[in-house]
C-alpha positions as a Markdown table, in Angstrom:
| # | Residue | x | y | z |
|---|---|---|---|---|
| 1 | Met | -8.4 | -86.5 | 13.4 |
| 2 | Thr | -5.3 | -85.1 | 11.8 |
| 3 | Glu | -3.1 | -87.7 | 10.0 |
| 4 | Lys | 0.2 | -88.3 | 11.8 |
| 5 | Leu | 3.4 | -87.4 | 9.9 |
| 6 | Thr | 6.1 | -89.9 | 9.2 |
| 7 | Tyr | 9.5 | -89.3 | 10.8 |
| 8 | Asn | 10.9 | -88.1 | 7.5 |
| 9 | Asp | 8.1 | -85.6 | 7.0 |
| 10 | Phe | 8.4 | -84.5 | 10.7 |
| 11 | Arg | 12.1 | -84.0 | 10.3 |
| 12 | Ser | 11.5 | -82.0 | 7.0 |
| 13 | Ala | 9.1 | -79.8 | 9.0 |
| 14 | His | 11.9 | -79.0 | 11.4 |
| 15 | Lys | 14.7 | -78.1 | 9.1 |
| 16 | Gly | 17.4 | -76.1 | 10.8 |
| 17 | Thr | 16.6 | -77.7 | 14.2 |
| 18 | Pro | 19.4 | -79.8 | 15.8 |
| 19 | Gln | 19.0 | -83.6 | 15.5 |
| 20 | Lys | 18.8 | -84.2 | 19.2 |
| 21 | Glu | 16.0 | -81.8 | 19.6 |
| 22 | Ile | 14.2 | -83.2 | 16.7 |
| 23 | Ser | 14.4 | -86.7 | 18.2 |
| 24 | Lys | 13.0 | -85.4 | 21.5 |
| 25 | Leu | 10.2 | -83.6 | 19.8 |
| 26 | Trp | 9.4 | -86.7 | 17.7 |
| 27 | Val | 8.8 | -88.7 | 20.9 |
| 28 | Asp | 6.5 | -86.1 | 22.3 |
| 29 | Tyr | 4.8 | -85.9 | 18.9 |
| 30 | Lys | 4.0 | -89.6 | 18.8 |
| 31 | Glu | 2.7 | -89.5 | 22.4 |
| 32 | Gly | 0.4 | -86.5 | 21.5 |
| 33 | Lys | 2.3 | -84.1 | 23.7 |
| 34 | Tyr | 3.6 | -81.9 | 20.9 |
| 35 | Glu | 1.7 | -80.4 | 18.0 |
| 36 | Leu | 3.2 | -79.0 | 14.9 |
| 37 | Pro | 3.1 | -75.2 | 14.8 |
| 38 | Ser | 0.4 | -74.0 | 12.4 |
| 39 | Glu | 1.5 | -71.9 | 9.5 |
| 40 | Glu | 1.1 | -68.2 | 10.2 |
| 41 | Thr | -0.6 | -66.3 | 7.6 |
| 42 | Val | 0.6 | -62.9 | 6.9 |
| 43 | Asp | -2.1 | -60.3 | 6.3 |
| 44 | Glu | -1.6 | -58.7 | 3.0 |
| 45 | Val | -0.8 | -55.1 | 3.5 |
| 46 | Pro | -2.8 | -53.0 | 1.1 |
| 47 | Glu | -0.6 | -51.3 | -1.3 |
| 48 | Thr | -0.5 | -47.6 | -0.6 |
| 49 | Thr | 0.1 | -45.0 | -3.2 |
| 50 | Glu | 1.9 | -41.8 | -2.3 |
| 51 | Glu | -0.3 | -38.9 | -2.7 |
| 52 | Glu | 1.1 | -36.0 | -4.6 |
| 53 | Pro | 1.6 | -33.0 | -2.3 |
| 54 | Ala | -1.0 | -30.4 | -2.7 |
| 55 | Lys | 0.1 | -27.6 | -4.9 |
| 56 | Pro | 0.4 | -24.3 | -2.9 |
| 57 | Glu | -2.1 | -21.7 | -3.9 |
| 58 | Pro | -0.6 | -18.8 | -5.8 |
| 59 | Val | 0.1 | -15.9 | -3.5 |
| 60 | Lys | -2.1 | -13.0 | -4.4 |
| 61 | Glu | -0.2 | -9.7 | -4.5 |
| 62 | Glu | -1.9 | -7.2 | -2.3 |
| 63 | Val | -2.6 | -4.0 | -4.2 |
| 64 | Ala | -2.4 | -0.9 | -2.1 |
| 65 | Pro | -5.7 | 1.0 | -2.2 |
| 66 | Glu | -5.8 | 4.2 | -4.2 |
| 67 | Lys | -5.2 | 7.2 | -1.9 |
| 68 | Ser | -8.0 | 9.7 | -1.6 |
| 69 | Ala | -7.6 | 13.3 | -3.0 |
| 70 | Met | -7.3 | 14.5 | 0.6 |
| 71 | Asp | -4.4 | 12.1 | 1.4 |
| 72 | Lys | -2.7 | 13.1 | -1.8 |
| 73 | Cys | -3.0 | 16.8 | -0.9 |
| 74 | Lys | -1.5 | 16.0 | 2.5 |
| 75 | Asp | 1.4 | 14.2 | 0.8 |
| 76 | Tyr | 1.9 | 17.3 | -1.4 |
| 77 | Glu | 2.1 | 19.6 | 1.7 |
| 78 | Lys | 4.5 | 17.2 | 3.4 |
| 79 | Tyr | 6.9 | 17.3 | 0.5 |
| 80 | Arg | 6.5 | 21.1 | 0.3 |
| 81 | Arg | 7.4 | 21.6 | 3.9 |
| 82 | Gln | 10.4 | 19.2 | 3.6 |
| 83 | Leu | 11.8 | 21.4 | 0.8 |
| 84 | His | 11.0 | 24.6 | 2.7 |
| 85 | Asn | 12.4 | 23.5 | 6.1 |
| 86 | Phe | 15.2 | 21.1 | 5.1 |
| 87 | Gly | 15.9 | 22.0 | 1.5 |
| 88 | Val | 19.6 | 22.5 | 2.1 |
| 89 | Arg | 19.9 | 18.8 | 3.0 |
| 90 | Tyr | 19.0 | 17.6 | -0.5 |
| 91 | Asn | 21.2 | 17.7 | -3.6 |
| 92 | Glu | 19.8 | 18.7 | -7.0 |
| 93 | Val | 18.8 | 15.2 | -8.0 |
| 94 | Glu | 16.9 | 14.6 | -4.7 |
| 95 | Thr | 15.2 | 18.0 | -4.9 |
| 96 | Lys | 14.2 | 17.4 | -8.5 |
| 97 | Lys | 12.7 | 14.0 | -7.5 |
| 98 | Ile | 10.6 | 15.6 | -4.8 |
| 99 | Glu | 9.4 | 18.4 | -7.1 |
| 100 | Asp | 8.4 | 16.0 | -9.8 |
| 101 | Arg | 6.4 | 14.0 | -7.2 |
| 102 | Met | 4.7 | 17.2 | -6.1 |
| 103 | Leu | 3.7 | 18.0 | -9.7 |
| 104 | Glu | 2.3 | 14.5 | -10.1 |
| 105 | Leu | 0.2 | 14.9 | -6.9 |
| 106 | Ala | -0.9 | 18.4 | -8.1 |
| 107 | Lys | -2.2 | 17.0 | -11.4 |
| 108 | Glu | -4.0 | 14.2 | -9.6 |
| 109 | Thr | -5.8 | 16.6 | -7.3 |
| 110 | Ile | -6.7 | 19.6 | -9.5 |
| 111 | Pro | -10.0 | 19.6 | -11.4 |
| 112 | Ser | -9.5 | 18.7 | -15.1 |
| 113 | Asp | -11.3 | 21.9 | -16.2 |
| 114 | Tyr | -9.1 | 24.3 | -14.2 |
| 115 | Ser | -7.0 | 26.6 | -16.3 |
| 116 | Cys | -5.1 | 29.5 | -14.7 |
| 117 | Thr | -4.0 | 32.6 | -16.6 |
| 118 | Pro | -1.9 | 35.6 | -15.4 |
| 119 | Thr | -5.0 | 37.8 | -15.6 |
| 120 | Asp | -7.2 | 35.7 | -13.3 |
| 121 | Ser | -8.8 | 37.5 | -10.3 |
| 122 | Trp | -7.9 | 36.4 | -6.8 |
| 123 | Lys | -9.1 | 36.9 | -3.3 |
| 124 | Leu | -7.2 | 36.1 | -0.1 |
| 125 | Trp | -8.9 | 35.7 | 3.3 |
| 126 | Leu | -6.5 | 35.9 | 6.2 |
| 127 | Gly | -7.6 | 34.7 | 9.6 |
| 128 | Pro | -5.9 | 35.4 | 13.0 |
| 129 | Thr | -3.9 | 32.2 | 12.7 |
| 130 | Gln | -1.7 | 30.8 | 9.9 |
| 131 | Glu | -4.8 | 29.4 | 8.1 |
| 132 | Cys | -5.8 | 31.3 | 5.0 |
| 133 | Leu | -8.1 | 30.7 | 2.0 |
| 134 | Leu | -7.0 | 31.7 | -1.5 |
| 135 | Ile | -9.7 | 31.9 | -4.1 |
| 136 | Asn | -9.4 | 32.1 | -7.8 |
| 137 | Thr | -12.6 | 34.1 | -8.4 |
| 138 | Thr | -12.3 | 33.8 | -12.1 |
| 139 | Glu | -12.3 | 30.0 | -12.0 |
| 140 | Leu | -14.2 | 29.7 | -8.7 |
| 141 | Leu | -11.6 | 27.4 | -7.2 |
| 142 | Ala | -10.4 | 27.7 | -3.6 |
| 143 | Phe | -7.0 | 26.6 | -2.2 |
| 144 | Lys | -6.0 | 26.1 | 1.4 |
| 145 | Val | -2.8 | 28.2 | 2.1 |
| 146 | Asp | -1.0 | 29.6 | 5.1 |
| 147 | Arg | 0.5 | 33.0 | 5.9 |
| 148 | Ser | 4.1 | 31.7 | 5.6 |
| 149 | Trp | 3.5 | 30.3 | 2.1 |
| 150 | Trp | 1.8 | 33.6 | 1.0 |
| 151 | Ser | 4.6 | 35.7 | 2.5 |
| 152 | Lys | 7.3 | 33.7 | 0.7 |
| 153 | Asn | 5.7 | 33.7 | -2.7 |
| 154 | Tyr | 3.2 | 36.6 | -3.1 |
| 155 | Gln | 3.8 | 39.1 | -0.3 |
| 156 | Asn | 4.4 | 42.0 | -2.7 |
| 157 | Thr | 1.8 | 41.2 | -5.3 |
| 158 | Ile | -0.9 | 43.8 | -5.8 |
| 159 | Tyr | -3.4 | 42.0 | -8.0 |
| 160 | Val | -5.3 | 40.3 | -5.2 |
| 161 | Asp | -8.2 | 41.3 | -3.0 |
| 162 | Arg | -7.1 | 40.8 | 0.7 |
| 163 | Glu | -9.5 | 40.6 | 3.6 |
| 164 | Leu | -8.6 | 40.3 | 7.2 |
| 165 | Leu | -11.0 | 38.2 | 9.4 |
| 166 | Lys | -11.4 | 38.2 | 13.2 |
| 167 | Asp | -11.7 | 34.4 | 13.3 |
| 168 | Asn | -11.5 | 31.4 | 11.0 |
| 169 | Ser | -15.2 | 30.6 | 11.0 |
| 170 | Leu | -15.8 | 32.3 | 7.7 |
| 171 | Ile | -12.8 | 30.6 | 6.1 |
| 172 | Glu | -14.0 | 27.2 | 7.3 |
| 173 | Lys | -17.6 | 27.7 | 6.1 |
| 174 | Thr | -16.5 | 29.0 | 2.7 |
| 175 | Ala | -14.1 | 26.1 | 2.3 |
| 176 | Gln | -16.9 | 23.7 | 3.0 |
| 177 | Ala | -19.1 | 25.4 | 0.5 |
| 178 | Phe | -16.5 | 25.1 | -2.2 |
| 179 | Ala | -15.9 | 21.5 | -1.2 |
| 180 | Leu | -19.5 | 20.6 | -1.7 |
| 181 | Lys | -19.1 | 21.8 | -5.3 |
| 182 | Lys | -15.8 | 19.9 | -5.6 |
| 183 | Arg | -14.0 | 23.2 | -6.1 |
| 184 | Tyr | -11.8 | 23.2 | -2.9 |
| 185 | Ile | -8.2 | 22.0 | -3.0 |
| 186 | Pro | -6.8 | 21.4 | 0.6 |
| 187 | Arg | -3.3 | 22.3 | -0.4 |
| 188 | Thr | -1.3 | 25.3 | -1.6 |
| 189 | Pro | -1.3 | 25.8 | -5.4 |
| 190 | Val | 1.7 | 25.2 | -7.6 |
| 191 | Val | 3.4 | 28.6 | -7.9 |
| 192 | Gly | 3.5 | 29.7 | -11.6 |
| 193 | Leu | 1.3 | 26.9 | -12.7 |
| 194 | Glu | -1.9 | 26.9 | -10.6 |
| 195 | Cys | -1.4 | 30.4 | -9.4 |
| 196 | Lys | 0.1 | 33.0 | -11.8 |
| 197 | Leu | -0.1 | 36.1 | -9.7 |
| 198 | Pro | 2.9 | 38.3 | -10.3 |
| 199 | Gln | 5.6 | 37.8 | -7.6 |
| 200 | Gly | 8.0 | 40.6 | -8.1 |
| 201 | Val | 8.1 | 44.2 | -9.5 |
| 202 | Lys | 9.0 | 42.9 | -13.0 |
| 203 | Asp | 6.1 | 40.5 | -13.0 |
| 204 | Ile | 3.8 | 43.3 | -11.9 |
| 205 | Gln | 5.0 | 45.6 | -14.6 |
| 206 | Val | 4.5 | 42.9 | -17.2 |
| 207 | Arg | 0.9 | 42.3 | -16.1 |
| 208 | Gly | 0.3 | 46.0 | -15.9 |
| 209 | Gly | 1.4 | 46.3 | -19.5 |
| 210 | Gln | -0.9 | 43.4 | -20.5 |
| 211 | Gly | -3.8 | 45.1 | -18.8 |
| 212 | Met | -3.2 | 48.4 | -20.7 |
| 213 | Lys | -3.3 | 46.7 | -24.1 |
């Protein structure tokens, strides 16, 4: 049995309580009608440690895949047509920028062993459509060209073997044969660099003089 508190101890246990209420509680306590409240134990809250935020993973820069030779040739032709069709819209700086890019694409798509000279032999196959095939028969390298490009640059040249075809089947088969040997370039050649056929009367006379030496 729990030992009863003295009045002084009881009053000490009720500090802050009005005296009248203490007296009433004391009477109830002696008669066993009131029990002292038990001390509440407070559960210890485990100490928590703040976790450092996870460091974000470094963002990997996506590297654009290298374009294929075919795609680079398409880009070359796109720039060529831009200058041909809309050249008047560009100033000198813009035109030079496009031409420089075309030269870069040309270097990236031409075989490293290709070397063109003014005396190379050439053959041109013209189909019923715009599609043509220009072959450097000296270097055994074929270029995809069209009638409009040929007319603009080499219409008056004489040092080329021309052949008119009824359809494009022979052009396509020959292009495929050159492609299997990695000697087919699906774009027009750079005038004066990859194709050095004489363009005008003066060029023809110069080449004619070279041939006579």
